[in-house]
VOLUMLO-356027 format. One record per residue: residue number from 0; residue in one letter; x, y, z of N, C-alpha, C, O in turn. Coordinates in steps of 0.001 Angstrom, whole numbers, plus 500000, padded with zeros to 6 digits. Each point is the difference from the previous one (the first is absolute). Last residue first. Example, Ala and Ser with C-alpha at 12.3 -4.5 7.8 and 13.67 -1.06 7.14 Angstrom:
// VOLUMLO-356027
PT_dodo_rofi_n_xx_n_yy_n_zz_ca_xx_ca_yy_ca_zz_c_xx_c_yy_c_zz_o_xx_o_yy_o_zz
PT_1_s_512850_497750_507080_500820_501190_500060_499230_501090_500730_500509_501108_500169
PT_0_a_499781_493172_499761_499110_501190_500000_500900_501200_500000_501036_499981_500665
This chain:
// VOLUMLO-356027
PT_dodo_rofi_n_xx_n_yy_n_zz_ca_xx_ca_yy_ca_zz_c_xx_c_yy_c_zz_o_xx_o_yy_o_zz
PT_183_v_499040_470465_472960_501436_499721_500511_501053_500630_499084_501197_499876_500259
PT_182_p_493466_501850_501072_500877_499346_498904_501400_499831_500597_500539_500828_500734
PT_181_l_495115_499409_502663_501032_500848_499187_500867_499264_498997_500511_498927_500323
PT_180_p_494351_499569_501295_501527_500191_500465_500634_500834_499109_499614_500311_498873
PT_179_p_495076_500852_502136_500935_499037_499080_501399_499983_500515_500444_501001_500563
PT_178_r_495916_500237_503112_500671_500545_498895_500615_498908_499112_500431_498948_500473
PT_177_d_497512_500797_503970_499157_499779_498963_500586_500352_498641_499432_499606_498981
PT_176_a_502440_501210_505331_500008_498546_499903_499102_499550_498686_500033_498853_499555
PT_175_p_500402_505884_501834_501391_499366_499327_499761_498538_499766_500437_499484_498971
PT_174_p_495134_503538_500743_500948_499659_500975_501182_499223_499537_499910_499230_499044
PT_173_v_497397_504460_498141_500105_498468_499979_501050_499810_501243_501124_500500_500019
PT_172_v_495951_504015_499174_501239_499440_500104_499908_498526_500108_499194_499569_500825
PT_171_r_497132_503662_496764_500145_499299_501118_501358_499277_500021_500226_499203_499089
PT_170_y_496217_504695_498010_501286_499186_500122_500163_499481_501328_499533_500689_500907
PT_169_r_496740_501629_495094_500222_499696_501461_501315_499068_500033_500257_499165_499132
PT_168_a_498065_502972_496740_499323_500766_501136_500438_499550_501463_499967_500758_500970
PT_167_s_500903_497844_494252_501063_500821_500484_499426_500800_501270_500554_500984_500492
PT_166_g_498044_494072_498400_500051_500924_499039_501254_501018_500410_501114_499597_500338
PT_165_d_498684_498006_503070_498739_499773_499660_499856_501003_498653_499562_501131_500212
PT_164_r_504956_496322_502189_499162_501485_499736_498775_499418_499386_499960_498906_499438
PT_163_t_504599_499396_503889_499082_499683_499123_499073_501231_499635_499888_500970_500749
PT_162_v_505588_498533_500628_498622_500379_500347_498981_499409_499072_500328_499716_498848
PT_161_r_504078_498778_500876_500084_500615_501555_498565_500720_500305_499606_500148_501156
PT_160_g_501929_497405_494465_499091_499347_501107_500367_500554_501382_499941_499289_501003
PT_159_f_502001_502181_494580_500773_498841_500820_499093_499710_501246_500522_499706_501075
PT_158_d_497605_503330_495907_500563_499113_499073_500866_498693_500780_500064_498825_499637
PT_157_a_497977_505238_502701_499067_498989_499471_500453_498852_499215_499502_498882_500135
PT_156_l_503522_504421_501429_499506_499304_501133_498712_498996_499592_499796_498909_500531
PT_155_l_502280_503856_496240_500987_499009_500500_499351_499247_501125_500088_498773_500051
PT_154_r_497388_504812_498334_500092_499003_499077_500897_498761_500445_499620_498832_499917
PT_153_r_500492_505136_502501_498795_499415_500316_499817_498827_499010_499540_498963_500478
PT_152_l_504273_503744_499059_499950_499111_501202_498626_499374_500144_499964_498824_500361
PT_151_a_500360_504073_496033_500902_498775_499738_500084_499346_501316_499953_498773_499925
PT_150_a_497461_505089_500597_499366_499000_499219_500795_498787_499588_499476_498886_499986
PT_149_h_502427_504837_502408_499315_499052_500934_499128_499120_499121_499728_498896_500472
PT_148_d_504618_504417_498667_498924_499225_499125_499257_498922_500790_500292_498818_499818
PT_147_d_502792_503916_502535_499030_500826_499394_498938_499230_499130_498781_500176_500009
PT_146_y_503076_497687_504443_500655_500208_498541_498987_500973_499478_498835_500011_500397
PT_145_l_500796_498915_504392_501380_499001_499501_500460_500488_498611_501192_500046_499695
PT_144_e_494917_502008_502310_501030_500043_500907_501201_499456_499661_501088_500474_500327
PT_143_h_494948_498837_497215_500661_501322_499644_501029_500285_500998_500920_500714_499603
PT_142_l_496209_495534_501164_501092_499704_499220_500678_501185_499392_501116_499831_499510
PT_141_a_495157_500758_503240_500970_499367_500882_501181_499590_498891_501161_500156_500377
PT_140_v_495235_502133_497622_500560_500821_501041_501158_499238_500869_501032_500583_500332
PT_139_n_496169_496917_496468_500977_500865_499394_500732_501031_500940_501184_500260_499784
PT_138_v_495440_496733_501828_501296_499377_499603_501094_500721_499539_501182_499895_500328
PT_137_e_494595_502011_500547_500599_499616_501181_501373_499344_499844_501008_500268_500653
PT_136_a_496005_500518_495704_500690_501222_500521_500762_499783_501228_501076_500582_500141
PT_135_e_496424_495884_498079_501266_500183_499178_500529_501307_500583_501210_500054_500222
PT_134_t_496055_497439_503470_499690_500569_498724_501372_500251_499237_501074_500019_500601
PT_133_l_498304_496264_503181_500411_501321_499617_499563_500280_498793_499974_499155_499104
PT_132_t_499364_497230_505268_499564_500191_498582_500513_501500_499568_499678_500886_500792
PT_131_t_502411_495895_503322_499212_501168_499658_499749_500046_498489_500918_499724_499227
PT_130_d_502158_497268_503509_498568_499709_500335_499147_501274_499831_499116_500249_500820
PT_129_a_505863_501106_499128_499489_498634_499737_498552_500050_500573_499607_500890_500754
PT_128_p_503188_503449_497249_499393_499331_501215_499452_498699_499726_499224_499886_499051
PT_127_l_504967_502454_498262_498537_499991_499855_499426_499195_501312_500570_498977_500380
PT_126_l_504062_501420_498463_499455_501289_500370_498553_500274_499904_499473_501101_500158
PT_125_t_503026_494816_499007_500013_500408_501370_499669_501369_500248_499905_500428_501150
PT_124_a_500591_497770_494529_498630_499474_500686_500170_500399_501313_498930_500247_500556
PT_123_a_504681_500656_496867_499051_501135_499661_498608_499421_500499_499012_500733_500010
PT_122_l_504877_496561_500469_500061_501143_500711_498903_500861_499749_499557_500627_500962
PT_121_d_500353_495605_496497_499677_499608_501467_500312_501165_500873_499282_500153_500988
PT_120_a_501508_500408_494441_498697_499696_500252_499851_499661_501498_499092_500540_500632
PT_119_l_505270_499766_497987_499592_501357_500011_498348_499993_500199_499508_500906_500672
PT_118_r_502759_495114_498739_500294_500389_501284_499427_501441_500295_499564_500363_501093
PT_117_h_499953_497709_494549_499169_499074_501009_500263_500699_501443_499058_500226_500759
PT_116_r_503711_501201_495745_498471_500616_499943_499116_499468_501067_499229_500659_500697
PT_115_l_505241_497637_498978_499939_501352_500558_498502_500658_499934_499469_500701_500862
PT_114_a_501317_495361_496732_500066_499607_501537_499973_501283_500730_499252_500079_500975
PT_113_l_501054_500178_494313_498610_499606_500474_499992_499658_501520_498984_500145_500678
PT_112_d_504063_503679_496630_500137_498806_500565_498595_499416_500514_499282_500700_500713
PT_111_e_501490_503871_497935_499697_499136_498880_499924_498588_500418_499149_499282_499474
PT_110_p_499551_505099_503784_501091_499131_499448_499545_499053_499091_498892_499471_500082
PT_109_v_499333_505438_500986_499501_498662_500333_501172_499009_499233_500302_500069_498809
PT_108_a_500873_504846_503161_499480_499385_498773_499628_498615_500271_500666_499396_500841
PT_107_i_500212_503711_502681_500598_500802_498943_499557_499402_498518_499824_500734_499028
PT_106_l_497997_499125_506336_500443_499339_498694_500385_500923_499224_499393_501068_499903
PT_105_r_500802_500187_505164_499159_500229_498929_500705_498972_498822_501221_499936_499853
PT_104_g_500650_501037_504481_498647_499321_500149_499039_499875_498958_498898_499461_500103
PT_103_h_505743_502574_499866_499147_500567_500992_498529_499618_500007_499040_500768_500059
PT_102_r_502944_497121_496094_500698_501190_500482_499143_500621_500914_498904_500427_499637
PT_101_f_501545_494468_497513_499352_501022_500884_500848_501124_500373_501209_499803_500117
PT_100_h_500010_495971_497581_498941_500464_499192_499259_501261_500726_499079_500574_499419
PT_99_r_504121_496656_502728_500792_500818_498963_498885_500721_499161_500264_501108_499533
PT_98_a_498325_495690_503779_500066_501488_500469_500871_500714_499067_499997_501225_500125
PT_97_l_499396_494106_499076_498582_500777_499667_500319_501430_500317_499643_500902_499241
PT_96_v_503823_496373_502117_500086_499887_498567_498654_500886_499601_500133_500925_499198
PT_95_p_500536_498380_505438_500923_501066_499429_500071_500001_498428_500404_500998_499403
PT_94_d_496447_497370_504716_500026_499565_498655_500861_501090_499187_499465_500837_499273
PT_93_d_499416_499401_505438_500171_498610_499785_500263_499534_498752_500381_498843_499821
PT_92_a_498764_505748_501006_501094_499543_500723_500268_498522_500084_501144_499611_500236
PT_91_l_494915_502123_497942_501189_500273_499000_501242_499601_500697_500869_499385_499382
PT_90_p_495128_500347_503287_500100_498924_498879_501022_500252_499087_500512_499013_499474
PT_89_r_499112_504336_503882_500352_498671_500535_499889_498879_498978_500890_499149_499987
PT_88_s_497904_505294_498629_501344_499857_500545_500409_498780_500507_501094_499542_499668
PT_87_t_494572_502301_498454_500786_499122_499172_501440_499575_500755_500630_498987_499694
PT_86_p_496153_504208_502084_499329_498568_500169_500890_499100_499171_500016_498807_500303
PT_85_l_502107_505666_501772_499075_499692_498941_499668_498564_500126_500784_499238_500566
PT_84_t_502488_503137_502167_498520_499881_500607_498869_499618_498833_498800_499859_500236
PT_83_a_506190_500679_499235_499745_498992_500793_498489_499760_500576_499545_498992_500541
PT_82_d_502072_504709_496708_499848_498805_499203_499795_498859_500995_499261_499099_499603
PT_81_l_501939_504888_502330_498639_500205_499461_499646_498635_499170_498892_499482_500137
PT_80_a_505447_500924_501593_499045_499798_501287_498481_500045_499439_499094_499315_500475
PT_79_d_504589_501295_496424_499817_498765_500525_498990_499765_501044_499296_498992_500076
PT_78_a_501579_505311_498517_499348_499326_498922_499736_498540_500439_498881_499489_499952
PT_77_a_503780_503120_502689_498598_500424_500295_499155_499281_498902_498867_499611_500283
PT_76_t_505735_499932_499575_499700_499241_501023_498423_500358_500252_499282_499142_500513
PT_75_a_502900_503358_496259_499860_498458_499558_499428_499117_501128_499230_499071_499753
PT_74_l_501741_505448_501077_498910_499928_499056_499709_498492_499589_498893_499476_499874
PT_73_a_504894_501640_502653_498792_500008_500797_498851_499881_499214_499048_499352_500436
PT_72_g_505189_501394_497606_499584_498483_500302_498922_499892_500966_499464_498901_500141
PT_71_l_502502_505213_498930_498843_499688_498891_499770_498496_500034_499063_499468_499405
PT_70_d_503034_504477_503725_500086_498679_499987_498935_499275_499130_498965_499552_500496
PT_69_a_504381_505175_499892_498759_499332_499729_499998_498659_500235_501026_499374_499732
PT_68_s_501647_505352_502462_500059_498677_499169_498631_499203_499771_499128_499989_500869
PT_67_l_503425_505079_500824_498898_499367_499690_500259_498675_499419_500803_500033_499067
PT_66_r_501464_504054_504491_500290_498967_499134_498489_499307_499676_499155_499842_500882
PT_65_q_501836_503547_502459_499689_500575_498701_500063_498914_498743_499640_500266_498853
PT_64_g_499810_497802_505767_500411_501332_500083_499556_500729_498506_498814_500088_499682
PT_63_d_500067_495805_500091_500946_499772_500852_500713_501370_500030_501009_500191_499321
PT_62_l_494516_496752_498584_500604_501375_500262_500886_499991_501100_499619_499521_501068
PT_61_r_497896_497001_495109_500774_500171_501394_500548_501385_499947_500633_500493_499066
PT_60_l_494866_496757_498295_501231_500960_499998_500740_499697_501296_499513_499336_500915
PT_59_l_496606_498370_498241_500377_500209_498637_501248_500669_499905_500736_499853_499024
PT_58_g_496549_498762_504916_500821_499251_499532_500672_500237_498682_500894_499246_499616
PT_57_c_495652_503041_503108_499528_498845_499463_500975_499086_499536_499604_498933_499532
PT_56_d_501368_505305_502560_499214_499285_500954_499414_498743_499319_499599_499117_500757
PT_55_a_503099_503834_496648_500786_499258_500835_499281_499215_501067_500505_498991_500492
PT_54_l_497361_503897_496611_500561_498799_499168_500892_499256_500813_500186_498811_499741
PT_53_r_498188_505068_502138_498861_499294_499645_500458_498606_499339_499526_498912_500329
PT_52_a_503687_504379_500324_499578_499517_501375_498800_498910_499838_499979_498938_500623
PT_51_a_501460_503777_495611_500810_498917_500276_499935_499236_501137_500386_498831_500028
PT_50_e_496954_505071_499190_499594_498940_499135_500859_498696_500315_499508_498905_500269
PT_49_k_501596_505072_501922_498841_499538_500594_499547_498768_499086_499600_498976_500555
PT_48_l_504331_503368_498299_500141_499194_501237_498655_499386_500503_499962_498919_500589
PT_47_v_499909_503723_495533_500815_498825_499746_500105_499126_501320_499755_498795_500058
PT_46_r_498444_505704_500193_499094_499021_499381_500518_498557_499787_499319_499005_500249
PT_45_r_503742_504433_501099_498850_499685_501061_499078_499053_499632_499750_499026_500709
PT_44_v_503241_502743_495970_500595_499167_500901_499147_499567_501123_500001_498805_500293
PT_43_p_497644_502675_495344_500763_500593_500887_500571_498904_500835_499406_498931_500140
PT_42_l_499491_499890_494864_499445_500243_501156_500911_500683_501035_501220_499887_499884
PT_41_g_499622_498335_495598_499421_501382_499937_499293_500382_501472_499440_501083_500173
PT_40_t_503145_494822_498259_498548_500023_499845_499344_501334_499981_498816_500148_499698
PT_39_e_506165_498987_500670_499358_499268_498957_498605_500059_499644_499586_499910_498844
PT_38_a_502581_502422_504791_500331_500636_498712_499402_499073_498721_499529_500462_498960
PT_37_a_499844_497943_505501_499263_501300_499866_500372_500643_498639_499126_500545_499326
PT_36_a_503230_495641_501809_498599_499588_499714_499199_501380_499843_499191_500127_499080
PT_35_e_505309_500437_502305_499897_499447_498634_498599_499656_499536_499628_500295_498864
PT_34_t_501077_501005_505685_500272_501030_499023_499839_499631_498501_499321_500635_499193
PT_33_v_500565_496015_504161_498870_500895_500077_500071_501071_499055_499060_500201_499232
PT_32_t_503868_495646_499496_499743_500962_501067_498764_500716_500052_499330_500080_498971
PT_31_g_502139_497015_497461_500480_499277_501294_499879_500775_501249_500231_499464_501083
PT_30_a_498063_500140_493182_500066_500893_501466_500348_499147_501084_499334_498992_500234
PT_29_r_500556_499126_495429_500126_501651_499561_500147_500788_501133_500577_501088_499999
PT_28_g_498597_493908_499682_501263_500519_500234_500242_501401_499673_501141_500463_500022
PT_27_s_494883_496769_499803_500658_500086_498905_501532_500365_500238_500829_499882_499097
PT_26_g_495970_500099_504454_500175_498634_499535_500965_499939_498819_500859_499119_499961
PT_25_v_497930_505040_501863_501057_499292_500759_500203_498616_499562_501102_499454_500063
PT_24_a_495572_503209_497685_501366_500642_499926_501094_499388_500806_501168_500034_499613
PT_23_a_494295_498376_500417_500797_499702_498699_501126_500637_499798_500851_499562_499226
PT_22_l_496703_501299_504791_500458_498485_499983_500623_499791_498548_501026_499327_499898
PT_21_i_497049_504771_500647_501089_499973_500978_500645_498465_499920_501204_499758_499927
PT_20_g_494813_501034_497647_501199_500882_499368_501236_499883_500890_501119_499905_499495
PT_19_l_494739_498268_502166_500561_499364_499011_501193_500542_499198_500890_499275_499555
PT_18_r_496882_503177_503858_500841_498854_500523_500507_499100_498771_501174_499632_499947
PT_17_e_496197_504043_498935_501285_500438_500557_500772_498887_500493_501205_499890_499772
PT_16_t_494486_499368_498569_501081_500040_499009_501156_500553_500676_501084_499585_499588
PT_15_r_495450_497268_502753_500174_501421_499779_501103_500240_499034_500984_499264_500065
PT_14_g_497664_496259_501494_498852_500900_499105_500166_501421_500063_499086_500718_499595
PT_13_l_503727_495832_502721_500421_500385_498487_498778_500646_499076_500015_500302_498807
PT_12_a_499450_498353_505755_501024_500960_500191_500342_500324_498545_500292_501153_499682
PT_11_a_496633_495604_500959_499312_501267_500569_501254_501015_499781_499761_501118_499545
PT_10_l_501475_494627_499633_499192_500303_498970_499414_501298_500299_499888_500783_499057
PT_9_m_502434_497159_504313_500924_500256_498927_499226_500673_498675_500515_500903_499342
PT_8_a_497114_497444_504545_500741_501215_500346_500858_500407_498798_500064_501186_499677
PT_7_a_497974_494653_499934_499026_501133_499782_500471_501207_500361_499645_500964_499323
PT_6_a_503018_495400_501414_499822_500215_498641_498974_501094_499597_500095_500735_499017
PT_5_t_500536_497806_505348_501309_500718_499534_499822_500416_498594_500327_501108_499575
PT_4_s_496270_496229_502412_500002_501397_500431_501145_500826_499572_499897_501207_499782
PT_3_i_500220_494107_499392_498980_500746_499150_499668_501449_500332_499689_500823_499140
PT_2_e_503302_496575_503532_500696_500153_498444_498807_500699_499345_500222_501050_499398
PT_1_r_498539_497494_504661_500901_501326_500225_500572_500208_498532_500145_501138_499554
PT_0_m_497192_495076_501109_499216_501189_500002_500877_501242_500010_499642_501063_499493
């Protein structure tokens, strides 16, 4: 939970153009002191100190007297913390081959490999509630969280027997025990 809070604080801090400009100047090496950051951004020194303190509070910048240094690795750590909260994070951690087709919990492209497509269908089925009849619109909303082409995923689920459908109006998740076996 603390990591998510830190990530939110970083995003909030970067929501001001002044702070973003300071971080860019320091992170790129164009500014290493408060005075240099003021010159680079066109902000008064006093304002740079105030905004740099805010960036330091969330871990993006270090302020040591007049010296400034950026910790851009903190952004990657924050992204990892956010990624860990996604519903796909645990299944993808157990399937590194399928995980290569994802970026930040979202599918980049449907894999060509048949076995991977079956594993993708299994993963996509976990986004739908079991023991519930869903409308096509409800299925689309859930699958859109995973991939922009939710229709392709919906067809994949139906074609691989992960859902049953009544025309295109109603969908139900097929329990894992009743699904067709994975190809070898």
